Each structure stands twice: as C-alpha cells, then as structure tokens.
N, C-alpha and C positions, 0 to 999 in steps of 0.2 A: 661573551662577545668573541666571535671568530676573528682570527688574524690571518690575512692572506697576502702573500708577496706576488706582485704582478710583473710580467716581463715588459710590456710596452705601455699599457694604459691602465687606468683604474677601472675600466669596464671590461677588460679581457682577462680570463682566468688562466693561471699557469697550468699547463697540461702535463708537464713531465719535469723530471730533474729534482735535485735536492732543494730544500728551502734555503734561500740565501738572503740574509737579513741585511739590507743596506742601512736601515735605521737600527741603532742598538736597542736592546730590550728596554733600557731606561728611557730612550727617546719614544719608543712605542707606548710605554706606560704613561709618559707625560702627555702625549697626544690624546690618549684615551681618557685620561683624567680631565684634561681641558675640554674635550668634546662632551664628556658626561656632565661637566659643570654647566656648559652652555645649554645642553639638553634640559637640565633641571630648571634653569632660569626660564627657559621658554615655556615649559609645561606649567610651572608655578604661576607665571604672569598671566597665561591664558586662563588658568583656573580662578585666579583672583577676579578677573573681569567677568567670567562666566557666572560665578556666584553672585556678584553684585547686580548683574542684570536680572537674575532670578529673584533676588531680594527686592528689586524695584517692582517686579510684577506682583509679588506678595503685598508690598506696601500700597500698591495702587488699588487694592481691594477696599481701602478706606474711602474711596471716592466712587460714588454711584455712576459717574459718567463712563467708567471703564469696565463695568460689570460683564460685558459680553466678551471680553478679551483676557480675563485674568483668572478664570476658574481653575486652570491648571498652570503649573510653572513650566512644564516640559523639561525633559532631560536631554533634549537635543539642542545644541547651541544655536543652530540656524533657526529652529522653530521658536526658540526663546527670543531671538532677535526679531523674528516676524511678528510675534505677539507685541513686543515693545513698540515696533513701528506702527502698529494699528492703534495702540494706546496714544502714541505721540501725535497721531493724525487727528485725534479728537480734541476739541476745545475744552481744556480742563487745566488743573493745577500743574501738570507736567509741560504744558505748551511752551512756557517761557524758556525751557531748556532744550526744546526739540532741535533747534538749529545747531546747537553745540554737540548734542548727543548723536545725531544722525551720522556725521562723518566718522565718529569713533566706532559706531556699530559697523559701518562699512569696512573700516580697517580691521576690526576684530574678525569679521567673516573672512577677510583676505588671508588671515593667519591660520584658519582652521585646518586646511589640508596639511600644512607643514607640522602643526602641533600634533594632529592625529597620527601622522606617520612617525614622528619622533616618540610619541607616547606609546604607540601600539606596535611599531614595526620591529622586525628582527634586524639586528645590527651586526655588520662585519666591518672590521678595520682593514683597509687595503693600502698597500704602499708599493712603489716601484723601485727598480734598481737605481733610478736617478734621484730618489729621495722624496718624490711626490707622495702625498698621503691623503686619505679621505675616509669618511664613514659612508658605507653603503647600506641603505635602509630599504626594506621591502615588507609589505603587508597585504593580506587579502583585503580587497577594497570593494565596498558595497556599490559605489557609484560606477566603477569600471565593470563590475559584474552585471549591473543593470544595463549598461551601454552595450556590452558584448554578448550578453546571454550566457556567459561563462562564470559560474559561481566561484571558480578558482582564479579569476583575474586578479592581478596584483598591481599595486602602485609601487613604483621603484624610483628612488632618487639617490644621488650621491652628493654628499656635502663635505667640502674641505673645512678646516677649522675657521677660515675667514668667512665662509658662508654661514656657519653656525653662529659665529660672533655677530654677523650682520643681523640675523633673525633675532638673536637675543637682545641686541641694543634697541631695535625698533619696537619689539613687543613689550619690553620693560618700560620704555618711554610711554607706550600706549597705555599700559596699566596705570602708570602714574597720572596720566591725563584723565582716565576714567575715574580713578579714585578721587582725584581733586574735584572733578565735576560733581560726582555723587555726594561728596562731603558738603558741597555748596547746596545741593538739593536737600540734604538732611537739615541743614541750617534753615533754609527757606521754608521747609514744610514743618519745622518745629519737632522733628523726630528726635527722641532722646539720645539714641545711641549713634554717635558720630563714627564715620569711617576713619580708621587709623591713618595717620600721615605716612605716606610712602617714604622710604629712605633710599639713598643712592646705593647701588651695588658695587 
C-alpha cells in the first residue's frame, strides 16, 4: 500500500518538498490495519451472501417450476440476483419467502460497487498536515469503460475510516439477515444442511 502526505486535501497530490509526516509511523500503521480489517469484513460479508444466493439457485433445481431459470449459477453477482428474482416471481416453494428476500437482494446489489472497488482496487493511504487521513482506491472499471468508450476508464473513491466502518456495519448486518432468512428456508424445505448461525463481530 502506498503512503502519501498531502498539503491541502486528500485529493491533491504533493508536488514538491520533503515528505513531512504529521501522523507518526505508528499512527499510520494503526490506520492502515484498521482500514484493512474493515475491508476484510466487507469483502467477507459480501462473499457469504453471494455464495448463499448461488446455493439457492442450485437447490431450486429440485423444483420443476424453476427449470427455465436455474440451468447455470452465474459467477456475476448481479446476474445471480436476476436469476433469483425470476425464480421468486414464479408461484412455487420459494414464494413464501419472496417478500422478505427481495429487499435483501436490493441491498446486496447496492453494496456491489463498493465491494468490487475494495476487493480489486489499488489502494493508497493519504494524510494531510492537519491530520486528516483516508484510503484512496482506484480500479479499471468495466461499466465506466462501456459508458465512455475508454477501456482504461477508472472508478476512484476515497474512504475515511468512518466511511469504511459504516460500510462494514451495514453489510455485516445484511449478511446476518440473509443467513437467518436462508436458514429458515432450509428448515421449511427440509434441507439437511443448515446455514451456520452468524456471530457478532
């Protein structure tokens, strides 16, 4: 991870002069460790949900009503959600859970851009002479490339620790809700293997 000292803001690069560390090296390390921990929880929680959605698609193959929408799992999170939405729209065994699952799917998709940036983005730690600090992420982005016609188009965002903490809290909570709902589905469907009970982090 690159470390950069900023003169005025977290978005402007220092152009000349010696590097002056307002934060001590220990403080920089503490910030980076805390940010990396948040990043890990965000990626892990997203992955837990993503797997369980794919698992639902596989399990739906036991029911003939869903045969047109479950031939493949899809390795794209958004496509996986689209398949599940088509399954939920059909009158069948999953219908009783559709109203609860739909808002969780929407919330999951809302986290996709942040998760992908944190999982695949190049990260720099920036701080200013006033002690402000944040993580600057950038990655080559398929959506932006398609929108602009530039295959080198990037997605860029800056996250302070409080921002990463916010994203961590809400997606960890979302993963618990998804796991609890799918555990109830396992019970209702008589599936042998239950979803593990989530623990507080």
